[in-house]
N, C-alpha and C positions, 0 to 999 in steps of 0.2 A: 475553495475554487482553485483548481489546478489547471494551469495553462501550459502550453508548450514552453520549454526552457525553464520550468520551475524546478528548483532543487528540493529533493525529498530525502528524508532519512529512511533507513531500512529498518523495519520493525520485527525482523526475525533473525535467526542466527545463520543465515546463508553465507555470510562473508563480507560483502561490501558494506560500507558505512554511509556513503552518500551517492545518490543517483540523480539524474536529470531527466525530466519527462521530455519525450519527443512528440508524441501524438496521443490523443484520446480516442480509444477504439469505439466508443459508443456513438460517435458522430456528432456529439454535442460540442458547443464552443469551449466549455470548460468541464473538467471532471470533478466529481464529488465522491463521497464515501461509497464504496461498492463498485465503482467503475473500473474497467480494465484499461491499462495504458501501456504504451511502448516506451521504454526508457533505456538509457545508457549509463554505464557505471563510471563515476567520476573519481571516487576515492575508495581505495581498497587496501587493506593490510597485506603485508607480504605473505607469500606461500599459500595463496588461496586458489581454488580451482576456477573461480570466476575472475576474469582478468579485467583490468581497467580498459574502458573503451568498448567492451562487449555490449551488444544490444539484446535486451531481454523484455519480457512482458511482466506486468505486475498488477496487483489489485490495491486500490487506495483504501486504507483502513482508518486513517485519522487526517483531519484537516483543521486548520485554524478557523476557517469559515464556519464549519460545523453543519449540522442539519437540524431541521425543525421536526419535532415530534407531533403526533396528532392531538395531544392534550395542550399544545401551545407552547411548551417549553422548548428551549434551544440548547443543544449540546455541542460544545466545541472543545478542541484539544490544544495543548500548547505548541504542537508541532505538526508538520505535514509528514505523513509516514505511509509507506507502501510495503507490501509483501511480494517477494519475487516468485515468478512461476517459470517452469521449464518449458520446452517446446510442446510437450503433451498437455500442458495446462495444470500440472500438479505442482504443489508447493515444493520449493527447494529446501527451505529450512524445516526444522522439526520442533521449534519452540518460538513462541511469539512473546515479545517483551512489551509491556505497557498495556493500557486499556484498549478495548475495541467496543464499538457500539453494538447493542443487541439488534439493531435494524438489519445487520448482515444475515440474520435468520430469514427475513422476508425475501432476500435476494439469493437464497439457496447457497450460502457460503458456510455450511455447517462445519466443514473441516477447520476453518479458521477459528470458529467459536470453540471447538473442542480443544484446540491447542493454546488458546488464550489464557493468560493468568487472571485478568480482570475483565469483566463484561459490564459496560455501563448502559 
């Protein structure tokens, strides 16, 4: 469950290491895996093209709360993580670190699955 003001790690190689959610774009009270959110950059290494304080959009790929699968099992992750998008909706990074759930295929996020190293 991702609420506004939740701190998230960045799961791709786009530059920032820590972001904070501002708003959930699906209109729900909280965001879950596969939802688009508006976020701001909180921590960023030096000499990156994405600056601290910049407002971006992203897709949630991992949550501590997790999701329930149709067979009754629940999958959760050790951190809350997001992938950053540019203004056209394309991925900024070209490599995704860590696992991503296979449920992203149902939500037409095939580009994320093709760049992921591990799919659970």
